[in-house]
N, C-alpha and C positions, 0 to 999 in steps of 0.2 A: 546274496547282497548283504553286506554288513550294515546294521542299523547305525552303528557308531564307529566308523573307521578310525584307527589311531593316527593315520597319516592325512595330510591336507595338501591340496594343490590348487593352482590357478589354471585356467584353460582358455585358449584363444582359438577361434575358429574362422577359417577363411571363407569369403563369399564364393559363389559359384553357381547360383541359381539352382538347377535341379541336382547338381552335385551334392547338395545338402542331404540327399538320402543316404550318404555315407555315414552321417553323424550319429543317428540314434543308437546303433549297436556299439559304436566306438565310445560314446559317452557312458553307456552302461558298463562297458569293460573297465574304464578308468574308475568309475564310481564303486566298483567292487572293492577296491583297495583304498581309494582316496575320497575324502570329503571335499566337495567342490566349494571352495571359499570365494573365489572370484572367477567370473565367467564373462568373456567378451567376444564380440564378433562383428562382422560387417556383412551387409546384404543377406544372403541365405545363411551365412554364419551367424548373423544376429538372431535369426529365427531359431536356429539350433541352440544358441546360447540361452535364449529365453526359455526354451523347453527344458534345457539342463538345469537352469536356475529353479524353474517350477518343480522339477523332479527332486532337487535337493531340498527345497522347501517342504515337500511332502514325502521325504525319504521313508519315514516310518509308516506312512499310509500307502505305500506301494507306488510312489511316483516314478521310480526308475523301471518298475515292471511295465507301467503304462507307456513310458518313453520307449522302451524296447520294442513295443508292438507297432510303433509308427511306420517302420519300413514295410511291414506286412500290410498295413492299412493303405499306404500309398500305392502298393503293388496290386491292390484288389482290382479285378477286371470290371469295367463298366461299359455302358453302351458307347461311350466316346473313346474308350481305350483302357485307361487306368484312372484311378482316383487322382493320381498326380496330374495328369493332363486336364482332368475336370476342374482343377483348382483355378486354371487360367481361362476365365470366361469373358470374352469380349463384349462390349456394348453393341446394340444393334447397328449403330452407325459405323462401327469399326470392324464388324464381323468379317467383311470381305477382305480387308487388309490383313486380318489375323489369319485367314485361310492362306493367303499368299506367303506371309511370314513363316507359317508352320511348314509349308511345302519347301521353302528355301532352307529352313533349319534341318529338315529331314534329309535334304540333298547335300548337306554340308560335306565337304571333302571332294565333291566333284569339281571339275575344272572345264574351262573352255566351252565348246558347243553344248556339252551335256548340261552344264549349269545354266546356260542361256535357254536351253529347251525347257528345263524345269521351271525357270522363272516365267517364260512365255506361257507355258501350259497352265500354270497356277493363276496367272493374271487373266487368261482367257476364261477359265472356269469361274473365277470369282466375279468378273465383270462381263458376264456372258451377253447381256443385252447391249453393252457398248460394242462388243465384238460383232454382234449381228448387224447393228446399225452401221458400223464402219465397213463391214463387208458388203452391205446391200448394193452400193453403186457398182461394184465389180460383178456381183451376181446378176444384176440387171444387164450389164454389158455382155456377160456370158450368154444369157438368155437371148439377147438381141442377135448375137453372133450365130447362135443355133438357128434362130428364126430366119435370118437372112441367107444362111448357108453359103455356098460358093467354094471356090478352091482354097480360100484362106480360112476355112471354117475352124480348123484345129488351132491355127495360130491365134485367131481371135479368141477362142475359148480359153486357151492356156494363158494368154495375156490378161484376159478379163479375170481369171481365177487368181492370178498373181496380184492384180489390183485388189481383189477381194481380201486376200490374205493380208496384204500390206495395210489396207484400210482397217480391217478388223483388229490387227495388232496395234496399229497406231491409236485407234479410238479407245481400245482397252487400256493401253498405256496411259492415255490421257485421263481416263477414269480413275486409274490407280493414283496418278499424280494429284488429281483434283481431290480425291478422298483423303489422301495423306495430308495435303496442304490445309484442308478444311476441317476434317473430322478428328484428326489426332490432336491438334491444339484445343479443339472444343472439348475433348475428353481429357483435359489437363495433360496433354502431351504423352498419351499412352494408349495402347490398344485395349487394355483391360484396366479398370480402376480397382479391381480386387474386392469391391464392396458387395453387399447383398444384391442378388439378382432376382430372387423369387423362384429360382429353379430348385428342383429336388436336390441336386448335388450342390453343396455349399461352395461358394467361391473362396478365394484364398484367405481374405481377412476374417470372415465369419468362421471358416474352418479353423484358422489359427487361434482365434479367441476360444473356440470350443475345446481345442486340444490343450491349450495352456490351462484353462479352468479345470479340465478333467484331470490332467497330470497333477495340478496343485491341490486337487480335492476341494475346489471352491465352486459355489453356484455361479451360473452365468451372470447373474445380476450384481455380483460383487467382484469386479475385475481385479486380478492380481496386480499389485502395485509395487513400485520400487521400494517404497517405505517398508512394506511387509517383508520383502526379501532382506532388506538391510537389518531389520529387527531380528531376523532369523540367522543372521551372520553370513548372508550371501551378497556379494557385491557384483551387480550385473551392469555391464557397460556395452554400448554399441555406438557405431558411427553412422551419421547421415551426412549428406553433402548439401550445404546451403548454396544453391546456384546463384542466388541474388547477390550474396556477399562473397562468392568465390572462395569458400573455405570449408574444411571439414568441421563438424561439431560432434563432440562426444556427449551422448545422452546417458543418464538424465542430466540436464543443466539445472543449476539451482533456481534461477528466476531470470529468464531472458526477456521477459515482457512481451511474449508472443500472444496473439489472439487467434481464435479459430472461428469459422463460420459454422454454426450448428446445423444449418440447413444443408450446406455442402457436405459436412462431415457425416451426416446421416446417410449419404450415398456411399461413403467410404467405409464406415464402421457399423457394426451391429448397434441396434437401438440402445441396448443396455450399457454399452460403452459410452455413447454420447450422453446418455442420461447421467452416468457417473460424472462425466466431465462437467456437465451443467450444475450438478449438485455439490461439486467440490472446487469452487473457485479459490485461488490463493488469498491469504489474508492481505488486505490492502495495506501498503506500507506507509500511507500518509495521505494528506489532503490532495497533493498532486496526482497520486495514483488513483484516488477516487474520481477525480475529475476526468482523467484519461479514460477510465472504464465507462463512465457515463457517455463520453464523447464517442467511444468505440461502438456502443450498442447499435445493432444487434450482435456484433462480434463479442465474443466472450473470452476472458483470459484463460490460458492453459493452467491447470492446477500446479501447485508446487511440486517439486521433484518427488517428494514422498508420496503424493497422491496420484502421480501419473501412472495410468495403466501400462503395463509392460507391452501389451499388444500395440499400443499407439506408437511407441518408440520403435518396435520391430517393423511396423509398416513403413515408418519414415526411413528406416535403414534399407528396407527392401523395396526400392522404387526403380527397378531395373529400367534404364532409359528406353523409351518407346514401347516396351512390352507392358510395363506397369506405370500407371499415371503418377506423375509427380504430386506431392502433397503441398497444399498452399496454407501458409500461416500469414498473419498480418502483424505489422509493427510500425513504429515511428522512426523514420529516417531523419535525423537531425542535420543532415546535410541539406535538407529542404528548408528554404527560408520560412515557409508557412509554419513548419513545426517548431523552428527556433523561436518564432514570434509567439506562437501559442504557449510555449514553455515560459517565456518571459512574461506574457500576460497573466498566466496563472500565478506566478510568483508575485507579481505586482498586486493582483487582486487579493491574494492572501494577506499581504502586508496592509492593504487598505481596509480589508474586512476580516479581521482576525477571528471573529465569531461566526462567520457565514458558513452555510452548508455547501457541499460540493455542487448541488443542483443550481444554486444561485450563480455560480461562476459561469454556467452555460446559458443561464436565462438571458434573453434579449441579446444573445451573442456577445456577452460582456468580454469574453476572452478569445472569441473566434472559434474556429473548428480546425483540428489537425487533420492531416492526410495519412490514413493508415494504408501503407503500401504492402503489396504481397511479397512474401519471401517464399521462393520455390525450393522445396526439399526433394532431392533425388537420391539415387543409390549411394550408400556409404562406400561401396567398392570403387567409386570414381576417385576417391582421394586416399583411401587406405583399405585395401581389400584383405590384408592380413595385419591387423593392428598390433604388431609385436611390442609396441611401446606401452600398451596397457599394463597397469599394475606395476609401474616402475619402482624400483628401489635399488640402492647401490649394491647391496649384497642380498642373496636370496635366503629366506628362512623356510621356504617351501618351493618346490619346482613349479614353474609356469610352463605348462605344455602348450604346444601349438600344432595344428594340423593344417598342412599346406597342400592344396589340391592342384595337381599338375597333369597336363596331357603327356602320354607316352611320347618319346621321341619318334617312335614308329609303332603303329598298332601291332606290328608283329612282336613287339616286346612284351605284350600281354601274356601272362602265364596262366595255365589252367589251375595252378596252385595260387590261391588268392594271397597267401602269405608272401609270395614273391612280388606282388604288385604294389608294394610300399617299401620305403627305405628310411631307416633311422641311422644317422651317423653314430657309431658306437666306439670310435676312437678319435683322438684329437686331430688326426690328419684327414678325416673323412668329412664330406659335405662342404668343402671349402671352395669348390669350383663353381663359378657361375654357369647357369644353364644357357646353352647356345640354341638359338632358334633359327632353323634353316630358311633361306630365301634364295631363289634362283631368278635371274633376270630373263624371263621368257614370257611368251604369250600366256595371258590369263593369270599372271602373278600379281597384278595390281591389288586385288582384294587382300591377298596375303600381306602385301606391303602395308596396306592400311591397318590390317589386324596387328602387325608388329608395332606400328606407330602408336596405336591406341594402347597396346599392352605396356609400352615403355612409360607412357604418360601416367597410367594408373597404378603401376606396380614397381617402379624403380626404387622407391624408398623401401618397400617391403622386401624386395629382392636383395637390396644392399644389407639390410639388417639380418636377413636369414642366414648369411654366411659368416657372421661375426662369431668369434669365440664366446661361449656363454649363451649364444642364441642357437646356433645350428644343431647342437647335440640334443636339444629339447624340441626340435621341430621335426615331426614325422611327415615325410612326403608320401602322399597317396596319389597314385597315378590312375588316370582313366583314359579310355580310347575315344576316338572321334565320334563313335556312335553311343557314347555313355556320357552322363552328366552334362555339365555346361548348359547349352541351349536346347538339348534334346528333350523336348516336352513329352514325346510319344515313346518313351522307353517301355519295353515289355516288362511284365512282372518278373521274368527271369533275370533281366538286366538289373532291375532295382534290387532284387535279392542278392545278386552277386556283389553289387556295390556296398550293400549293408554289411555283408560278411567281410569284404575287403577292409572296411573301416574298423570293424571289430578287431581283426588281426593286426592292423596297424597300431591301434591303441594298446594292444597286448604287448607290443614291442616297447612302448613307452613305460608301461607298468613294470615289465620284467627288468628293464635297464635301470630304472630309478628306484624301484621298491625291492627288487631282488626276491630271493626265495623265502625270506622271513620278514614280510612287511611290518614295520613298526617295532621290530625286535633287533635286527642287525642292519646296520647301515649298508646299503647297496653300493658297490664300487662306482656305478654310474653317477649316483647322487653325490658321493664324496668328491669325485673328480670334477663334476659340474661346479660345485661350490668353490673348489680351489682355482679352477680356470677363471671363474668370475672374479675371485679375489685378485688374482694376478693381473687380469685384464683391467679391472677397475683401478688398481693402484697405478698401473702404467698410464692410463688416461688421466687420472687425477694429478699425477706428477706433472704432466705436460700442461695441464690447465693452471695449476698453481704457479708453475714457472712463468707462464705468460702473464698471469695476474700480477705477480711481483714485479716483473719487468715493466709492465705498463703503468703500475701504480707509482713507481719511482721515477719513470722517465717523463719529463715535462717539456713539451714542445714550446717553441717561441711564442710569447704573448699568451701564455696559458697559465691559469692558476693551479698550483700543485694541490693534489688531493689533501695532503697533510695540513695545508693552510686552512682548510674548511672543516677539518675533523677534530673532534675532541674539545674538552672544556677550555674556554678561553681562546679558541681559534681566531686568528686575526682577520679572516675573511668571512663575511656572512654567507651562509648557504643560500643559493639562489631559489630553491624550491624544495618541496618534500622535506622540510626542515626536521631534523632530529630533535625530539623533546629533550630539553636540557637535563632532565632527570636520567635519560637514557644515554646521554653522551659518553659517560665513562664506560658503559657496557659495550657500546658499539666500537669505541676506540680500542678497547682491550681485545675485542674479537678480531678486529682488523690487524692489530699487532701480532696476534697469534698466527693469523693466516700468513702474514709477511714472514714471520719466523719460519713457518713450514715451507714457504716458497724459497727460502734461501738454500734449502737442501734438495729442492724438487728437481734440479737439473742434474743430479747425480745419475750417471749412466746405469748404476746398479738397479735403479727403480724400473727401468725399461728393458734391461738386458734379459733376453730369453723369455719375454712375455709372449703370450699367444698373439698370432697375427691373423688377419689385419687388426691393428690396434684401434679400438673405438675412439671417437673424438667427442669430448664434452663441449657443449656449446649452449648458449642461451637462444631460445627460439620462441616463436609465437605459440601460445597455448591454444589447443583446439576445443577447450571447454570453458564456458563462461565462469569466471572466478566467483566464489562466494563473497558477497559484499563484506567489507570490513566495517563493522558497526561503529568504529571510532572515527571513521572518515566520512565526511559529507560528500556524497557523489551525486551527480545528476542522474536523470532517468536512464536505467541500464538497458533500454529496449534493444535496439539493433544497431544498424550501421550509422556512420557519421563521417563527414569530411571535416568536421570541426575538431581540431586537436585538443580543444579544451574539454571535450566530452569523452568520458570514459565509457567504453562499450565492451561487450563480451568478446573475449578472444584477443584483445589488444594488449593485455598484460604480458610483460616479458618476465623471464626468470624461471620458467618451467621447462623441464626437459620433455621434448615431444618429437621423436624422429618422424612422425607422420607428416611434418611440414618441411623439415630440412633433413639432410643426411643424418644417419644414426648418431645419437649422442651417447650418454653414459649407458652402460649395460643395464638391462631391465630385469624385471622379475622380483620375486620376494624371497 
């Protein structure tokens, strides 16, 4: 492992729950040649990205050596199976549901009667007393038939036993439904919350905290933060899904105004992590913010991005629906009349009492009380499981590698040689085809139909981006079988070891293709070609965008003010809003003139002739990360959602390229 590699790269890791065991060896393979400058991921990929960032942070202290040992640690045999399985520890009230879910996952791939038998058997075992109670009337009838005897004895016994079986299954099914309806929501919509359980084997979040601290060479009481990584030159990003606002959010966000419940979070995170959060509140931004914090108590504000522990963001990204509990934060929804009135009352109080302390505003209910509503955060993979848009730039100065985890088309495709179980497009015509997912209209196919529907919803953007020129040649596909990765919590040590080696060999393909035989000395053909493809693709997309801009700027519909009439010094029409400072008018006008001049030649077919296909499309889309506030602009509280168009909220700013929300825009990478 080189302590100071001459090459740099960015890395993006796909989610996939237990498929994450592929990553440790792969990350170490890349880090042999490249320094990891930017690392991002979603769901299980976010955990791997956090571990990679921690290893880069402690590269000289053996961080990657410790990272490389993770696969072996997860494969260690335990009483429950392996350490990997032990990470998922249900709460007492959801333990029986977890048994049923585990049995169904282990039976994945079975169809029809076999799958039904597995489901019934797991339910009967987990809800055994419901089964006995439901079967009791039939058993009583069977005993009565034996007691009465007669020529219809066996008919009565068989009929009674059928009643017993039906009754047992029915009541066991009722117990399953009742537990799911009652206990899963009570556990924040998950079978496991991932938090400390007091058992000898640590659950997911305490284990992850310990791993990150160990890899980073930090004591447990000083959680590794995003600010420390940034100071070390490592940009770590991950995605979570805000269910309440129906949008992805890239962490860390600058200051979204969220509050956490320290009592609830001590059930989700180790004590030292919550202690850190309590001791590092963000600096109050003014009188209004101070009043809000007092009104929110005992809720407490999340730290600023620089002080946010990495483990907190990783847990928010990995909240796999129903398996792992969603995480709850609180904020002010200014769509609520109560909160709008509170904000207006605070502003009025401040004007009337300029020297007052924040506590006085809440005394005697002078400004009322706001309503802090929960925001539920679930798995980042719901909205972007392979965030290829991370680390966007028009042209790359270093490669942005990505690892895409996919099931084999058929388990028979799995090779004994792990090097054959991954694929990297190594010429321009490779990797362009979309993956076809088989479906046959036959008995038992409904679950597969639902699986495909869900897959389209969560991955269509990622799949579209992964076949674009300038994307596909840097995305290595790592394949796994139905009994590997994914939801398979009970993989054997041998399976975990094979997946780890598969990941290492897949990463070696990236290194060989982009770094070549003399890394940092001679440019590899793969890297040179990648940069040229990106240039050609970007110029083609930019020409189409400029052509459209010039056309729309000069075309003026009926009863519409021309843009030129509102732009530049001495413009005859007053700008309706977001007025340009008169001092800046000449600069803005000159810039627009230059763009229009470029647009005049943008329609030339030479700019798009022979460019790589499919051609990406540049577009303006909603941003998935709260923007850093502009200190020169007075803005209202940036907390969370609003239906008031006058209120600026995170994620509503336009003008940032983000294919996570709409189809792919400009090519990404650095």
